[in-house]
N, C-alpha and C positions, 0 to 999 in steps of 0.2 A: 249504488253501494246505498243499504238503508240508513237513514240517520236516524239519532237519537231522538226524542221528544220528549217534552213535560220532564226532564231528569235532572236540571240546572235550567238557574235561571237567565244565563249568559249563555242560552242553547247556541243560538248559531253562531257564536265565535266559536264555542266549542268544535262544530260542523268542519268549522272550517280547517281551526289547527288538525283535526286529523286528515282532510283532505292533504293538508301541504307532510302529514306523515308518508301517507302515501305515495307523495309524489317525489318526497325525496330518499324514497328506498325504504321507508319504515312501514310497509302495509302489513305485515306480519306482527309487529308490536302493539301498532296501533289498533290493530282488530283485537288483540288481547287484552289490554286494556279499556275496547268500547263492550266488550262483550263480556267482560269480568271472568277470564278465563283465568288472567293471573292472580288476581285478589278477591276474587267473589266464591264465598261457598257453595256445594252442594246444593243446599235447600235453595237459594235465589236463582239457582238457575234451572229450577225443578222445571221451572212453563217453558226455556228454552226449545227449541231444534237442537238436538243431539250431531251437533256436525263433525265431531270425533269423537269416535267409536276406541275405548280400548279396553281387551280384556289378556288374561290370562289362559293360556292352553297349554300341557305339558311341560310346564317350568318356561314357557316363549312367551314375550310380553309383545303381543299384537296391537297395532293401531290402520284404524282405519279412517280417510282423510275425505268429508265432502268435497269430490271435484269442484264444485266453485267457494270451494274455502282455499283452495290448495291454489287457482288462479287469484284469488281475493290477494291472500298474502302472500303472493310471491315467493312460493314453496318451490325450490330448483334441487335439482339431483347432479353427480357428478361420480364420476365409475372410480375405482380405487386402480392410481395409476402404479404402474410397474418401472420406476426408472434409474438410472445411474447416478448417482448423489454423491459426493463427497464431502465427510468432515471438517469441517472448515471452524477457525478462531476469529471473531472478527474484534477489531482492535483501533482506537485513533492513530493515524500518523502523521508522522512529519519529513518532509523531503528535506535534506541537504545536501553537499558536496561531498564526496568521500574523501577523504584525506590525498591532499595533492591535485583535487581539482578544481580547487581553487588559489591561485598563487600571487602573490605580487613581487615585481624584480624591483630588486632596486639596483642603485648605481654604482658599479664593484668599485669605483673610485672619486676624487674629486674634479671636476673635468665640466665644460662645457658642453650643450646638447648640439653638435653639427648638422643632424640631419632626424629628419620624424619619417618614417615609414609604413608606419600603423595608422587605422582611425578607429575610433569607437565604434563597437557593433558590428566589426570585420572579422570574418574566420581568418586566422593564420594556420599555416600548417607546420608542423615539426622543423625547428630549426632557421625558421625564418626572422631575418634582420628584423627588428621594431625599432633599433634607436641608435645613434651614431652618437659617441662622447669623443674627447678632443682632450687631449692631455699632455704636458708635457713630459712629464713618467713616462707616457707609452712610449712616444718615441726614444727617449733613451733607453726603454727598457730594450726596444725593438734593435734599437743601434748597439747592444751592449751581445744581445746576442749572436747578431751578423756577426760581431768580432770576433766572437768565440767560438764561431764556425770558422773561420778565416786561420784562425789559431789552430784549430784543432786539425786543420787540411795540413797547417805549416807543419806541428808537430811530426803527424802522421810520416808527412812525406821523409824529415829528418829521420825519424824512428826507424821506416823500412830502409831508408840509406845503412845507417850505422849497424842495423840485423844484417845485413849483406856482407857487409866487410868484416864484421867479426867473426863469420865462417871462414877467410882468411887469416884470423888473425891480424888484423891490421887495424885495429881498434882497440884503445881501452875499455875493459866492463866499465870504467867506473862513467863513462860517456854516455855508454849503451845505457845505465840506469837512468841517467837523471834524461834521458830523450822519452824514456818510457812514462817517467814521473809527468815530464812537461804534457805528454799527450794528456792522459790520467787527467791532471789539471783542469784541461782544454773540454773536457769531456765531460766535467763537473761542471762547469762555465755554461756550456751550454744546456743542460737538466736545469740548472737553475731560473736559465734564464725564461726554457719554458714554464717554468714550474710559475714563476711569477704571473707572465702573458695568461698562460689558462685559467687563474686564478678570477682575470679580467675580463674572461669571457671570450677572448683566443682558440678558435678551433684548432683542429689538427690540418686542414687545409691551409688555414689564413697561417699558420706557424711553420708550412712550409714555403709560403710563399715567402715570410720574414726569412728567413734560415738561405734564404736564394736569392737572398738580394733583391725581392720584385717587390717588398713593402717595407720602405721602414717611415710609413705616415704617425702620425700620434695620432691614430682613432681606433679606437675601440665599440666590436657592435654587439648590442644587447641583442640576443637569440628568443626566440621561444623555446621551454624544453616540452614544450609536446604543442599536439594542434589543439588548438584555442579559439577562444571569441574573447575580443578585446572589450574588457568589461568598465574599466576607468585608462585615462592619462591625464597622466599630474603633471605633463612636462611639455614644452612648444621648443621650436628650436630657434638658438641662440640665448638659452636661459641656462644660468650658473647652479651648479649643484654640488652638492656634497657629496661623501660618500658614503652611503649609506639611505642617500634619499630614495625614497619611492619615485618609481617611474612609473609602473604599468599594470595594472589588475587585468589578469587572464582567468579564465574559467572555461572549465571542458561541463559541456551538460549533457553529455552524450550516455552519459554514466552517471545515474544518482543513490544515494543512500536510502529508504526508508526507515526510521527510527518509528516503531513500533513498542507501545506501551500494552502491554497484555497482563493478567490477571496472574496472583501469584500463582495457584491453580494449574491454568494454562500453562505454563513455559513449563511445566514438567514435562509437558507433550510435545512440548517444539523442539523438534532438531534442524542443525545444519542440513543446509539444501532443500530443505519445504519447500514447494510453491509457494508464491505470492503474488496476490494482483492486489492491486492497492486504484483505488477507487477514486478520483480526485471530480471536485465541484466542476463544470464547466470543460473538463477532459474527457471523461468516464473511467471507465476500464483499462489499467494499462496490466495485463501480465507478460509472463515469462521470468518474473522476479523470483527469487532464490536467498533463502535466510543463510548470513555469513555464520553471526556467531548471537550467542543470549546473554547476555551478560551475565554475572553471580553474584552481583547483588541489586537488593530490591529497593528501590526508592522509598526514603524515608518518608517524605512528603502524602503519596499517595497510596502507598504497598502495592505498587505496580512493579513490572519487572522489563529493560529495555532488549528489545529485539532488536537487531542490524541486518536486511535484506536489502540486497543486490538487485537496481531497476533498471533495466536497458529504457534508455530515452533516446532513439536513433531521429525522430523528429523534432525533439526541442522543444516541444511542448511543455511537458513539465519542467517545473522554475522547482530551483532551494527555496526553503521558507514555506514553500505551498502545505495546505494541512489536508486529511484525506481520510480512509475509510481503509485497513488494511487487512485482506482476508487469507490468513494462514492454512492451508493445506494439511492439516495433521491427520489424514487418515485417506489414502486412496480411494477416488471412488467406486462403489461399489451397488448395487441392483438395491433398489430398498420400497417399500411398498408405501408408497404419498398419498395424504388425503388431506383436505385443507384445514390449517387448524379450526376455523370455525365448527366447522362440523360433527365437532370431539366436547362431549360436553361430562364436567367433574363431578363427581357426587362421593364426599368419607371415601378422597383417597382412588376411586375408582373411575375406570373412564369410559363412554356408552356413546357409541353409533346409531343412527336409524339407517338399517338395511332396506332397500326398498323389495320387496315382495310382489307386488304388483300395481297396476295405472294408479293405481289411489291408496295404497296399503304401505304398510311400514313394519318391519319389525324391532325392537331393541337388543342391541347386540355389546354386551360387555369385552373390551377389547384392549390391549396392551400397549400402548406408547414409547415409543423411544423421545431421539433428538426432535428438536424442530430446525426446520431450513426452510427460512424464511415466511412466508404464509402455510407452509406445509407442516407435516408433521408425519416421521416416519411410526407406523404401525408393524409392530413387531407381532404380532398374534392376536385372531381375532376376524381376521379379514382377507378376501381372496382376492387377487388384483382381478379388473373389469367388475366386480360389484358396485350395484347405483347404490348411494347414498346421500342422503338427504343433507343438506348445507345450507341455502338462505333458506331461512323462515326456517330451521330445525329447532330453534330453542321453542317456537308456540306449541310443535309435539310433544318437546322434554317437557314442557309445561305441565301443560294435560297428564301426561305420566305422572310426574310428581306428587300434581294435586290428587291425586287417586290412590297418591301410594303407593304405586306400585314400580319404584324405580329402586333395584337391590340394592342393601345398603343406607336409602334414603331414610326417608316416613314423612307422611302429611304433615302441613302444619295444623293447627287446632283450628276445625271450621271447618279445615280442606282448600286453606290457602297454601302459598306458594312464597317462601324466603329468598330474594336475592341480593346476588354480591357477585362485587366484578371479578373477572376471571383473568387468569395469568396473558392469553392473550389481549385483553383489553374491551373485551364483550362482557356479557352479562350471562352467571353460573349460577345453578339452582344451589336452594341450602337445604 
C-alpha cells in the first residue's frame, strides 16, 4: 500500500490509522477517504491515475475497476439466491405456565400431617399420593358411610321380602311403603357420606374400601391432579394444619405459553394456528409452537397487542418467566430472490445494485426490493437468479458513480463531492 506523504503534520499516525482500518475490514472506506474519492472534487483528482472508470452507454451505467483496487479494497460478489423463505414477524415474548400448569394444593380439612411421600424437584404421576392427613372428622365420616351401607343392605332385604309377600296379599300396603322409604333414606345417607369424603379427596377406589369395611382409618390422601414436578413443599410430618393451608406447589413444565407483544399493525395479520418459534438465550430456538389466540385489547401503556402461543417443552429446558424473541410465521415459505442488504443502495427512494458483467466490470442496475429477512432483502424485480452482484466494498463504487452525477434520480454535490447519511440497515447511504 502506497502511504500518503507530506499532507499531514502527523503523517505517521495517519498511516497507522489507515493500516488499522484495512486490518479491521474497512479497506474500501479507508481507500476512499485517503484517495479523496468520497470528498474531493474532480480537479483535485486530475493528476491521479483513473482506477475506477465510469461511463454511460445506451442508457446503462458501466463501471470498470482496476484489479489492484478490487483486491486492495476487498470488493466481493455474491450470486442472487433463490430460496424458500417464510414471511415472519418478530416480537419480544415472556414464557409462562398455562392455566392449570401451576397449582397449589391446600389442606381439605384441619388435621395432622401423618406422612409425606413426595420431595421437592421430584416428578410425580397423575394420581400419585403426596401427603396423608389424619383427622377425627375423617374417621367419623368413614364410619357413618359404612353404617349407611349396612343400613341399606338391611333395608333392601326387608323391602325385597315384603315385596315378595305382597304378591300373595300377605302384607299390608303401608308396610311395603315404609320399607321402600327406609331403603331410599339409606341410599341418600350413602350419597351424603360419599360426597363428604369426595370433598376431602377420597378417590373411588378408596371409597369402595370404606364402603366394604376395609378402611375405617381417619386418614385422607392428598393426590397429584396431574403429571407434575414438586416445586415447593410447605409442611413436614407431624405438623398440624388448618383447612385451606397451602401444602404443595406443583408445576407442569412440559407445555408453556408464550405471551408475545406485537405491534398493532402486525396483530391484524396474526391468526390462531400460525406456527411460532421462540428463541431464548442459552436455550436456542424452540419450534413447534402455535398461536392460540390474539387479545382483543391494545395495551394502553405501549400500544401493543398480546398474542398467546402454546409451546411444547418436552425436555423441560424452557422455564416460566424466561424472556426471548418469538417469530410468528405470517405467510408460509415460498421461493424468493434474495441478496444481502448491504449490496443495495437507496437514492431518492430508488434502489440500486452493481451487477458483475466481467472479472473487473460492473453495471449499475435499478431494482425493486421487498421485505428484509435478517441480513437479506427480497428483490421483486431487476435481477435474475445466479447473477453476481457486488457486496463487500460496493459502497466505494456507488460513491464514484454518485460523484460523477450518474446515479439515476441522484445528483452530484457541488464541487463533485458526495454526501453521506446512515441507511436503514445501519450502513452508509448516498445523498
